[in-house]
C-alpha positions as CSV (number, residue, x, y, z in Angstrom):
1,X,146.3,123.2,78.5
2,X,144.5,122.0,75.4
3,X,144.4,118.5,77.0
4,X,142.7,119.9,80.2
5,X,140.2,121.9,78.1
6,X,139.3,118.8,76.1
7,X,139.0,116.8,79.3
8,X,136.7,119.5,80.8
9,X,134.4,119.2,77.9
10,X,134.5,115.3,77.9
11,X,133.8,115.3,81.7
12,X,130.8,117.6,81.2
13,X,129.5,115.2,78.5
14,X,130.1,112.1,80.7
15,X,128.3,113.7,83.7
16,X,125.3,114.5,81.6
17,X,125.3,111.1,79.8
18,X,125.6,109.1,83.1
19,X,122.9,111.2,84.7
20,X,120.6,110.6,81.7
21,X,121.2,106.8,82.0
22,X,120.7,106.9,85.8
23,X,117.3,108.6,85.2
24,X,116.3,106.0,82.6
25,X,117.4,103.1,84.9
26,X,116.3,104.2,88.4
27,X,113.3,106.4,87.7
28,X,111.8,105.3,84.4
29,X,112.9,101.6,84.7
30,X,113.7,101.8,80.9
31,X,117.5,101.5,80.4
32,X,119.0,102.4,77.0
33,X,122.4,100.7,77.3
34,X,123.8,97.5,78.8
35,X,125.4,97.5,82.2
36,X,128.8,96.9,80.7
37,X,128.5,100.0,78.5
38,X,127.4,102.1,81.6
39,X,130.4,100.8,83.5
40,X,132.7,101.8,80.7
41,X,131.4,105.4,80.8
42,X,131.7,105.5,84.6
43,X,135.3,104.2,84.5
44,X,136.3,106.8,82.0
45,X,134.8,109.5,84.2
46,X,136.8,108.3,87.3
47,X,140.0,108.1,85.3
48,X,139.7,111.7,84.0
49,X,138.8,113.0,87.4
50,X,141.8,111.2,88.9
51,X,144.0,113.0,86.3
52,X,142.3,116.4,86.8
53,X,141.0,116.5,90.4
54,X,140.3,120.2,90.1
55,X,137.6,119.4,87.5
56,X,135.5,117.3,89.9
57,X,132.1,118.9,90.5
58,X,129.6,118.4,93.4
59,X,127.1,116.8,91.0
60,X,129.5,114.3,89.5
61,X,128.3,110.7,89.7
62,X,131.6,109.9,91.3
63,X,130.4,111.7,94.5
64,X,128.0,108.8,95.2
65,X,130.7,106.4,96.3
66,X,131.1,108.2,99.6
67,X,133.6,110.6,101.1
68,X,135.8,110.6,104.2
69,X,134.2,109.5,107.5
70,X,132.6,112.2,109.8
71,X,133.2,112.7,113.6
72,X,129.5,113.3,114.2
73,X,126.4,114.6,112.4
74,X,125.7,118.4,112.6
75,X,122.1,119.6,113.2
76,X,119.9,121.1,110.6
77,X,116.9,123.4,111.3
78,X,114.1,122.8,108.7
79,X,112.9,126.0,107.2
80,X,109.4,124.7,107.4
81,X,108.6,122.0,110.1
82,X,108.3,118.4,108.9
83,X,105.1,117.7,110.7
84,X,103.9,114.2,111.6
85,X,100.6,112.8,110.3
86,X,97.5,112.0,112.3
87,X,96.6,108.3,112.2
88,X,93.5,106.4,111.3
89,X,92.9,102.7,111.5
90,X,89.6,102.1,109.7
91,X,87.4,103.1,106.8
92,X,85.1,104.7,109.3
93,X,87.9,107.0,110.5
94,X,88.6,108.0,106.8
95,X,85.0,109.1,106.5
96,X,85.2,110.9,109.8
97,X,88.3,112.7,108.5
98,X,86.3,114.0,105.5
99,X,83.5,115.1,107.8
100,X,85.9,117.2,109.9
101,X,87.4,118.8,106.8
102,X,83.9,119.8,105.5
103,X,82.9,121.2,108.9
104,X,86.1,123.2,109.1
105,X,85.8,124.6,105.6
106,X,82.0,125.2,106.0
107,X,81.4,123.3,102.8
108,X,78.7,120.7,102.1
109,X,80.2,119.1,99.0
110,X,82.9,116.4,98.8
111,X,86.6,116.9,98.3
112,X,89.2,115.5,95.9
113,X,92.2,113.6,97.3
114,X,95.6,112.2,96.5
115,X,96.1,108.7,98.0
116,X,99.6,107.3,98.2
117,X,101.2,104.2,99.8
118,X,102.8,104.9,103.1
119,X,106.3,103.6,102.8
120,X,107.9,102.1,105.9
121,X,111.2,103.9,105.8
122,X,112.9,107.1,107.0
123,X,111.7,110.6,106.1
124,X,114.3,113.0,104.8
125,X,114.5,116.5,103.3
126,X,116.7,117.3,100.3
127,X,117.7,121.0,99.7
128,X,118.4,122.0,96.1
129,X,119.9,125.5,95.2
130,X,119.8,126.4,91.6
131,X,119.2,122.7,90.8
132,X,122.2,121.4,92.8
133,X,121.8,119.1,95.8
134,X,123.5,121.1,98.7
135,X,122.0,119.5,101.8
136,X,120.1,116.4,103.0
137,X,118.8,115.8,106.5
138,X,116.7,113.5,108.6
139,X,113.2,114.6,109.8
140,X,114.5,114.5,113.5
141,X,111.9,116.0,115.8
142,X,110.2,117.8,112.9
143,X,112.0,121.1,113.4
144,X,115.6,120.0,113.8
145,X,117.2,117.0,112.0
146,X,120.7,115.7,111.3
147,X,122.8,116.6,108.3
148,X,123.4,113.4,106.4
149,X,124.1,114.9,103.0
150,X,127.1,112.7,102.2
151,X,125.1,109.6,102.9
152,X,122.1,110.6,100.9
153,X,124.3,111.4,97.9
154,X,125.2,107.7,97.8
155,X,121.6,106.7,96.9
156,X,121.3,106.4,93.1
157,X,117.6,107.3,93.1
158,X,118.4,110.8,94.5
159,X,119.4,113.2,91.8
160,X,122.5,115.3,92.5
161,X,121.3,117.9,90.0
162,X,117.6,118.4,89.0
163,X,116.5,117.9,85.4
164,X,114.9,120.8,83.6
165,X,114.2,124.3,85.0
166,X,113.7,124.3,88.8
167,X,113.2,127.1,91.4
168,X,116.3,128.7,92.9
169,X,115.5,127.0,96.1
170,X,113.6,123.7,96.4
171,X,113.2,121.5,99.5
172,X,112.1,118.1,98.5
173,X,110.7,115.6,101.0
174,X,110.5,111.8,100.7
175,X,111.2,108.4,102.1
176,X,114.4,106.4,102.1
177,X,113.7,102.7,102.3
178,X,115.3,99.3,101.8
179,X,113.5,96.6,99.7
180,X,112.9,93.2,101.5
181,X,115.2,91.4,99.1
182,X,118.1,93.8,99.7
183,X,117.4,93.6,103.5
184,X,117.6,89.8,103.4
185,X,120.9,89.9,101.5
186,X,122.3,92.5,103.9
187,X,121.5,90.4,106.9
188,X,123.0,87.3,105.2
189,X,126.3,89.2,104.8
190,X,126.1,90.4,108.4
191,X,125.5,86.9,109.7
192,X,128.5,85.6,107.7
193,X,130.6,88.4,109.3
194,X,129.3,87.6,112.8
195,X,127.7,91.1,113.0
196,X,124.3,91.8,114.7
197,X,121.3,91.4,112.4
198,X,118.9,94.2,111.6
199,X,115.3,93.5,112.9
200,X,113.5,94.8,109.8
201,X,114.0,96.8,106.6
202,X,113.1,100.1,108.2
203,X,115.7,99.6,111.0
204,X,118.3,98.6,108.3
205,X,117.5,101.8,106.3
206,X,117.7,104.0,109.4
207,X,121.0,102.4,110.5
208,X,122.5,102.7,107.0
209,X,121.7,106.5,106.9
210,X,123.2,107.1,110.3
211,X,126.7,105.7,109.4
212,X,129.4,108.3,110.0
213,X,131.3,106.7,107.1
214,X,129.3,107.3,103.9
215,X,131.3,104.6,102.2
216,X,129.4,102.1,104.3
217,X,126.1,103.7,103.3
218,X,127.1,103.5,99.7
219,X,127.3,99.7,100.0
220,X,123.7,99.4,101.4
221,X,120.8,98.7,98.9
222,X,118.9,102.0,99.7
223,X,116.1,103.5,97.5
224,X,114.1,106.7,97.6
225,X,110.7,108.0,96.7
226,X,109.8,111.7,96.7
227,X,106.3,112.7,98.0
228,X,106.3,116.4,98.5
229,X,108.1,119.8,98.9
230,X,108.2,122.1,101.9
231,X,106.6,125.1,100.0
232,X,104.2,124.3,97.2
233,X,104.1,128.0,96.2
234,X,107.5,127.6,94.6
235,X,106.3,125.4,91.8
236,X,103.5,126.0,89.3
237,X,101.3,123.2,90.5
238,X,97.7,123.3,91.7
239,X,97.7,120.1,93.7
240,X,99.5,117.1,95.1
241,X,99.1,114.8,92.0
242,X,100.4,117.6,89.7
243,X,103.3,118.0,92.0
244,X,104.2,114.3,91.9
245,X,104.3,114.6,88.1
246,X,106.6,117.6,88.3
247,X,108.9,115.8,90.8
248,X,109.2,113.0,88.3
249,X,110.2,115.5,85.6
250,X,112.8,116.9,88.0
251,X,114.4,113.4,88.1
252,X,112.8,111.8,91.2
253,X,111.2,108.5,91.6
254,X,107.6,108.8,92.9
255,X,105.2,106.0,93.9
256,X,103.6,104.4,90.9
257,X,100.7,103.6,93.1
258,X,99.7,107.2,93.9
259,X,96.2,107.8,92.8
260,X,93.9,110.9,92.3
261,X,90.6,110.1,94.1
262,X,87.7,112.4,93.2
263,X,85.7,111.2,96.2
264,X,86.3,109.6,99.6
265,X,84.6,106.4,98.2
266,X,87.5,106.3,95.7
267,X,90.0,106.8,98.5
268,X,88.5,103.8,100.4
269,X,88.6,101.7,97.3
270,X,92.3,102.5,96.8
271,X,93.0,101.6,100.4
272,X,91.4,98.2,99.9
273,X,93.5,97.7,96.7
274,X,96.8,98.6,98.5
275,X,95.9,96.3,101.3
276,X,95.3,93.5,98.7
277,X,98.6,94.0,96.8
278,X,100.7,94.9,99.8
279,X,102.4,91.5,100.2
280,X,103.4,91.4,96.5
281,X,105.2,94.7,96.4
282,X,109.0,94.9,96.3
283,X,109.1,97.4,99.2
284,X,107.3,97.5,102.5
285,X,104.2,99.8,103.2
286,X,102.3,100.0,106.4
287,X,99.3,102.1,105.3
288,X,98.1,104.8,102.9
289,X,98.6,108.6,103.1
290,X,95.5,110.6,102.1
291,X,95.9,114.3,101.3
292,X,93.5,116.9,100.1
293,X,94.7,117.3,96.6
294,X,94.2,121.1,96.2
295,X,97.1,123.2,97.5
296,X,94.7,126.2,97.9
297,X,92.5,124.1,100.2
298,X,95.6,122.8,102.1
299,X,96.5,126.4,102.7
300,X,93.0,127.1,104.1
301,X,93.0,124.1,106.3
302,X,96.4,124.8,107.8
303,X,98.0,122.8,110.5
304,X,97.4,121.8,114.1
305,X,100.2,121.7,116.7
306,X,101.8,118.5,115.4
307,X,100.1,117.6,112.1
308,X,98.5,119.2,109.0
309,X,94.6,119.1,109.0
310,X,94.6,118.2,105.3
311,X,96.4,114.9,105.5
312,X,96.0,111.6,107.3
313,X,97.9,108.3,107.5
314,X,95.5,105.4,107.4
315,X,97.4,102.4,108.8
316,X,96.8,98.8,107.7
317,X,95.4,96.3,110.2
318,X,98.2,95.2,112.5
319,X,100.0,91.9,112.2
320,X,98.9,89.4,114.9
321,X,100.1,86.2,116.5
322,X,99.3,83.9,119.4
323,X,101.5,83.4,122.5
324,X,101.4,82.9,126.2
325,X,101.2,85.6,128.9
326,X,103.9,84.4,131.3
327,X,103.8,87.1,134.0
328,X,103.3,90.9,134.5
329,X,105.9,93.4,135.6
330,X,104.9,96.8,137.1
331,X,106.9,99.9,135.9
332,X,107.0,103.3,137.6
333,X,106.9,106.2,135.2
334,X,108.3,109.7,135.7
335,X,104.9,111.0,137.0
336,X,104.6,108.1,139.4
337,X,102.0,106.2,137.4
338,X,102.5,102.4,137.8
339,X,101.9,100.7,134.5
340,X,101.5,96.9,134.1
341,X,103.7,95.3,131.3
342,X,102.9,91.9,130.0
343,X,105.9,89.5,129.7
344,X,105.2,87.1,126.8
345,X,106.7,84.0,125.4
346,X,108.8,85.5,122.5
347,X,106.8,85.4,119.2
348,X,107.6,86.8,115.7
349,X,105.1,89.4,114.5
350,X,105.6,91.2,111.2
351,X,109.3,90.3,111.2
352,X,109.9,91.5,114.7
353,X,110.3,89.3,117.9
354,X,107.8,90.5,120.5
355,X,108.3,89.6,124.2
356,X,106.6,92.5,126.0
357,X,103.3,94.4,125.6
358,X,101.8,97.3,127.4
359,X,98.6,96.8,129.4
360,X,98.0,100.5,130.3
361,X,96.3,100.1,133.7
362,X,94.2,97.8,135.9
363,X,91.0,98.7,134.1
364,X,92.4,97.4,130.9
365,X,93.3,94.0,132.5
366,X,89.8,93.7,134.0
367,X,88.1,94.7,130.8
368,X,90.0,92.1,128.8
369,X,89.8,89.5,131.6
370,X,93.5,88.6,131.4
371,X,95.0,86.0,133.6
372,X,98.6,84.8,134.1
373,X,99.3,81.8,132.0
374,X,96.6,82.7,129.4
375,X,97.2,82.1,125.7
376,X,96.6,85.5,124.2
377,X,96.3,87.2,120.7
378,X,99.0,89.8,120.3
379,X,99.3,92.5,117.6
380,X,101.6,95.3,116.8
381,X,99.2,98.2,116.8
382,X,100.0,100.5,113.9
383,X,102.7,97.9,113.1
384,X,104.7,99.4,115.9
385,X,103.5,99.0,119.5
386,X,102.8,95.5,120.7
387,X,99.5,95.0,122.5
388,X,97.3,92.1,123.8
389,X,94.0,92.1,121.9
390,X,92.3,89.4,124.0
391,X,92.8,86.1,125.8
392,X,91.9,82.9,124.1
393,X,89.3,81.7,126.7
394,X,88.6,78.4,124.9
395,X,92.2,77.4,125.5
396,X,92.2,77.9,129.2
397,X,93.1,74.8,131.3
398,X,92.1,76.0,134.8
399,X,95.7,76.6,135.8
400,X,95.6,80.3,134.9
401,X,95.9,82.8,137.9
402,X,94.3,86.2,138.4
403,X,96.4,89.4,138.1
404,X,96.9,91.1,141.5
405,X,97.9,94.8,141.4
406,X,100.6,95.9,143.8
407,X,99.7,97.9,147.0
408,X,103.2,99.3,147.3
409,X,105.5,100.9,144.8
410,X,107.7,98.2,143.3
411,X,110.7,100.6,143.3
412,X,110.5,102.3,146.7
413,X,107.9,100.4,148.7
414,X,105.8,103.6,149.3
415,X,102.0,103.0,149.4
416,X,100.3,103.5,146.1
417,X,97.2,105.7,145.7
418,X,94.5,106.2,143.1
419,X,93.5,109.9,142.7
420,X,89.8,110.7,142.1
421,X,88.8,110.5,138.5
422,X,91.9,108.5,137.5
423,X,92.3,104.9,136.5
424,X,96.1,104.8,137.1
425,X,97.6,104.0,140.5
426,X,100.5,106.2,141.5
427,X,103.5,106.4,143.8
428,X,103.4,109.9,145.4
429,X,106.8,109.6,147.0
430,X,108.8,112.5,145.5
431,X,112.1,110.7,146.3
432,X,111.1,107.5,144.5
433,X,114.2,106.4,142.6
434,X,112.3,105.0,139.6
435,X,110.4,108.3,139.0
436,X,113.7,110.2,139.4
437,X,115.4,108.0,136.8
438,X,112.5,108.3,134.3
439,X,112.5,112.0,134.7
440,X,116.2,112.2,134.0
441,X,115.9,110.0,131.0
442,X,113.0,112.2,129.7
443,X,115.0,115.5,130.4
444,X,118.1,114.5,128.5
445,X,116.3,112.5,125.7
446,X,114.8,113.6,122.4
447,X,111.5,114.7,124.0
448,X,113.5,116.8,126.4
449,X,116.6,119.0,125.7
450,X,118.1,116.2,123.5
451,X,121.7,115.8,124.8
452,X,123.6,113.7,122.4
453,X,125.4,110.8,124.1
454,X,123.1,110.8,127.2
455,X,120.4,108.4,126.0
456,X,118.4,105.9,128.1
457,X,121.2,103.4,128.7
458,X,123.8,106.1,129.5
459,X,121.5,107.9,132.0
460,X,120.6,104.6,133.7
461,X,124.4,103.9,134.2
462,X,125.0,107.5,135.5
463,X,122.1,107.1,137.9
464,X,123.2,103.7,139.2
465,X,126.7,105.1,139.7
466,X,125.1,108.0,141.7
467,X,126.8,110.5,139.4
468,X,123.4,112.0,138.4
469,X,120.6,112.0,140.9
470,X,118.9,115.3,139.9
471,X,118.8,117.4,136.7
472,X,121.6,119.9,137.8
473,X,124.0,117.0,138.2
474,X,124.0,116.5,134.4
475,X,125.7,119.9,134.0
476,X,128.5,119.0,136.5
477,X,129.7,115.9,134.7
478,X,133.4,115.9,133.7
479,X,135.0,114.0,130.9
480,X,137.7,112.5,133.1
481,X,135.1,110.9,135.3
482,X,132.9,109.6,132.4
483,X,135.8,108.0,130.5
484,X,136.5,105.7,133.5
485,X,133.0,104.1,133.3
486,X,132.3,100.8,131.5
487,X,131.6,101.4,127.8
488,X,133.0,104.9,127.8
489,X,136.3,106.2,126.2
490,X,138.0,109.5,126.2
491,X,136.3,110.5,122.9
492,X,132.8,109.6,123.9
493,X,133.2,111.3,127.3
494,X,134.5,114.5,125.6
495,X,131.6,114.5,123.1
496,X,129.0,114.0,125.8
497,X,130.4,116.9,127.9
498,X,130.6,119.1,124.8
499,X,126.9,118.2,124.0
500,X,126.0,119.1,127.6
501,X,127.7,122.4,127.3
502,X,126.2,123.2,123.9
503,X,122.7,122.4,125.3
504,X,122.8,124.9,128.1
505,X,120.8,127.4,126.0
506,X,117.4,126.2,124.7
507,X,114.0,127.6,123.9
508,X,111.7,128.0,126.9
509,X,109.2,125.6,125.4
510,X,111.7,122.8,125.0
511,X,113.0,123.4,128.5
512,X,109.5,123.3,130.0
513,X,108.6,120.1,128.1
514,X,111.9,118.6,129.3
515,X,111.1,119.3,133.0
516,X,108.3,116.7,132.8
517,X,105.6,118.9,134.5
518,X,102.5,116.7,134.7
519,X,100.0,117.5,131.9
520,X,102.5,119.8,130.2
521,X,103.6,118.4,126.8
522,X,105.2,120.1,123.8
523,X,102.0,121.9,122.7
524,X,101.2,123.3,126.2
525,X,104.9,124.3,126.6
526,X,104.7,126.2,123.4
527,X,101.5,128.0,124.6
528,X,103.3,128.9,127.8
529,X,106.3,130.3,126.0
530,X,104.1,132.4,123.7
531,X,102.2,133.8,126.7
532,X,104.9,134.4,129.3
533,X,108.1,134.6,127.2
534,X,110.5,134.0,130.2
535,X,110.7,131.4,133.0
536,X,110.6,134.1,135.6
537,X,107.2,135.4,134.3
538,X,105.8,131.9,134.3
539,X,106.9,131.1,137.8
540,X,105.1,134.3,139.0
541,X,102.0,133.6,137.0
542,X,98.8,132.9,139.1
543,X,96.3,130.2,138.3
544,X,93.9,132.8,136.8
545,X,96.5,134.0,134.4
546,X,97.2,130.5,133.3
547,X,93.5,129.9,132.7
548,X,93.4,132.8,130.3
549,X,95.4,130.8,127.8
550,X,93.3,129.0,125.2
551,X,94.2,125.3,125.6
552,X,95.0,125.5,129.3
553,X,92.3,124.1,131.6
554,X,91.9,123.9,135.3
555,X,93.8,120.6,135.7
556,X,96.8,121.9,133.7
557,X,96.8,125.2,135.5
558,X,96.8,123.6,138.9
559,X,99.5,121.1,137.9
560,X,101.8,124.0,136.8
561,X,101.2,126.0,140.0
562,X,101.8,122.9,142.2
563,X,105.1,122.3,140.4
564,X,106.4,125.9,140.7
565,X,105.1,126.2,144.3
566,X,107.4,123.4,145.4
567,X,110.5,124.8,147.2
568,X,112.6,121.9,145.9
569,X,111.8,122.7,142.3
570,X,112.7,126.4,142.8
571,X,116.0,125.4,144.4
572,X,116.7,123.1,141.4
573,X,115.9,125.9,138.9
574,X,118.2,128.3,140.8
575,X,121.0,125.8,140.7
576,X,120.5,125.3,137.0
577,X,120.7,129.1,136.5
578,X,123.9,129.2,138.5
579,X,125.3,126.4,136.2
580,X,124.7,128.7,133.2
581,X,121.4,127.4,131.8
582,X,119.3,129.9,130.1
583,X,116.1,129.9,128.0
584,X,115.1,132.1,125.1
585,X,111.9,132.5,123.3
586,X,111.9,130.9,119.8
587,X,111.6,133.6,117.2
588,X,109.8,133.3,113.8
589,X,111.7,133.1,110.5
590,X,113.3,136.2,109.2
591,X,110.8,138.3,107.4
592,X,107.8,136.5,109.0
593,X,104.8,138.8,109.4
594,X,104.0,139.1,113.1
595,X,101.9,142.3,112.8
596,X,99.5,141.0,115.5
597,X,102.2,140.0,117.9
598,X,100.7,142.1,120.8
599,X,97.1,141.4,120.1
600,X,94.7,139.0,121.8
601,X,91.5,138.2,119.8
602,X,88.1,136.8,121.0
603,X,85.4,135.8,118.5
604,X,81.6,136.1,118.9
605,X,78.8,135.5,116.4
606,X,79.0,133.7,113.0
607,X,81.6,134.7,110.4
608,X,80.5,134.7,106.7
609,X,83.8,134.6,104.9
610,X,85.5,131.8,106.8
611,X,85.0,129.4,109.7
612,X,85.9,130.4,113.2
613,X,88.8,127.9,113.2
614,X,90.2,129.4,110.1
615,X,89.9,132.9,111.6
616,X,91.9,131.8,114.7
617,X,94.6,130.3,112.5
618,X,94.9,133.6,110.6
619,X,95.5,135.4,113.9
620,X,98.1,132.8,115.1
621,X,100.0,133.0,111.8
622,X,100.4,136.7,112.3
623,X,101.8,136.2,115.8
624,X,98.5,137.0,117.7
625,X,96.9,134.9,120.4
626,X,93.3,133.7,120.7
627,X,91.4,133.8,124.0
628,X,88.6,131.4,125.0
629,X,86.7,133.8,127.2
630,X,86.4,137.6,127.7
631,X,89.0,138.9,130.2
632,X,91.3,141.8,130.7
633,X,94.0,140.4,128.3
634,X,91.7,140.6,125.3
635,X,92.5,143.5,122.9
636,X,90.0,142.8,120.1
637,X,86.5,141.4,120.0
638,X,85.7,140.2,116.5
639,X,81.9,140.3,115.9
640,X,80.2,138.2,113.3
641,X,76.5,137.8,112.7
642,X,74.3,137.6,115.9
643,X,77.0,138.4,118.5
644,X,76.2,137.3,122.0
645,X,76.5,139.0,125.4
646,X,80.2,139.4,125.0
647,X,79.7,142.5,122.9
648,X,78.1,144.5,125.7
649,X,80.7,143.4,128.2
650,X,83.5,144.3,125.8
651,X,82.1,147.8,125.3
652,X,82.0,148.2,129.1
653,X,85.7,147.2,129.4
654,X,86.8,149.5,126.5
655,X,87.9,146.6,124.3
656,X,88.2,147.3,120.6
657,X,85.2,146.0,118.7
658,X,86.0,144.8,115.2
659,X,83.6,143.7,112.5
660,X,84.3,141.0,109.9
661,X,85.4,143.5,107.2
662,X,87.9,145.2,109.6
663,X,89.2,141.8,110.7
664,X,89.9,140.8,107.1
665,X,91.8,144.1,106.7
666,X,93.9,143.4,109.9
667,X,94.8,139.9,108.7
668,X,95.3,140.7,105.1
669,X,92.2,138.9,104.0
670,X,91.4,135.2,103.9
671,X,94.7,134.1,102.3
């Protein structure tokens, strides 16, 4: 008993001592002991834990070596969405970003910023409770990620327990990445083992984190930089730069190239500096992230549908190369649009082999004067999407041929049409197999209902085997049929069917987005869910009702009505209902204030205490809706200085008239 008590105390000292040396080595880059001495401490820890396994704690350094393999990753819902960032590609767009901020805030003076390198890695969230790492997940779609806790614990730069005093709950966000040197070494090992090579460090990092066996992840040279937290109100920091200093005190690595910039001119200067030193860094960056430094101003600015207003990712100029345009293929999308795709002589750009590039439409081909056989300048726009910048006219030989657009659909032979006001040509055949396949891939993919195991390749196979020709067919698939297909086994078939069954219930917004209704993306789908709540209500909604929604215009309203007026669509939806599919409205977080849940606000006149955009955000945060015109659904007309004709009409309709002071009371003030 005495021996166990002594071992408990010794283990506690070893854990603290190893954690202290990890912090000095990985975060401060200032080790205090030699590697051999560190190894001796670690070996003693492992020996004691082997003798007394009941003394092993979750924050023990031994937990970094990886545990038993998992069958699959479970899903994690982020308490606060991990929003993506709006992109900019030039200094002019940085200045335009500041101008938008000042207009929104109704301020004439400049703002202060935090400017940080944009790491080319994988965004993750780390959840700490009482200082202990309890969960780690991928960003996923921003709202739902994958639980990769065991894999993240293997990364030495991620503390298993925070240093100092931390809040009871802290959700830290950052980037997992792989240094180019480690990437090259990893690929060398894979080449020796006759394994497929990773295309670039980002893919290698992502693939390493998605290993079901964390012991494999532990062998990969992964690193981590923290850049933020989900809720800044939980720490006593006034802005982003102060938060980065606090994260470092908690034990995290943060970018040493993050800078406080008192002006936009300083931001642009730092952008130029990062562009200059980029090639000499021991990790890859593809741009710079700019954030309004003040958390109070970030709160005022709020967020748009997909991104915060107060932050921007300014990408570096894309990598470019010269190659030959061999031919052009024409692809049919899920809405029938026929898109030309350039087939290129393979060329390496930024470490990736490029052989295809999008050409968007016929107008793009004409504008750039592209011809088959041209030598062309190709770039990876935003370091991701390959595109043709221009033909190299001086290198033409006279053998180049003009590009001829097809008159018939390349998939079904139906005559192609160009609708008024559009540049795209379309196949309007509702039975076109290419459109049907694209729609099915979209429905089951991550932008749709996200059925694990039914990605693009799987859906193409099921479609070609005629097992799935329409959305309801997905929900009739049986494991005993799937396991007989090439590339499938009993386990993968069972997992796919289980995922199909688990996905029968989804939010209305996700389901609508998955259906692929033309002009209805994630944002519009969310607006429709908020307004109509059920699919039945939406199906019955007239065009005028749709037009009452702020953000829904005539084109969108007509597209929605055309979709639900189609008897084939209604039959398909009935079949899905019979197969057990259901939709439910997404609810807010527990305790969320939705005091304006039944209210519809319209604004007129100038507000003194805040801008109109800020006022609208205050309404939406409290569950209310904002109308774009006066109609019978409006419950409150907010009148600022010099209200227009809406005031008289609202009085005639008996709508509640609210002045600015009353509006502030209803919304709890300009918080």
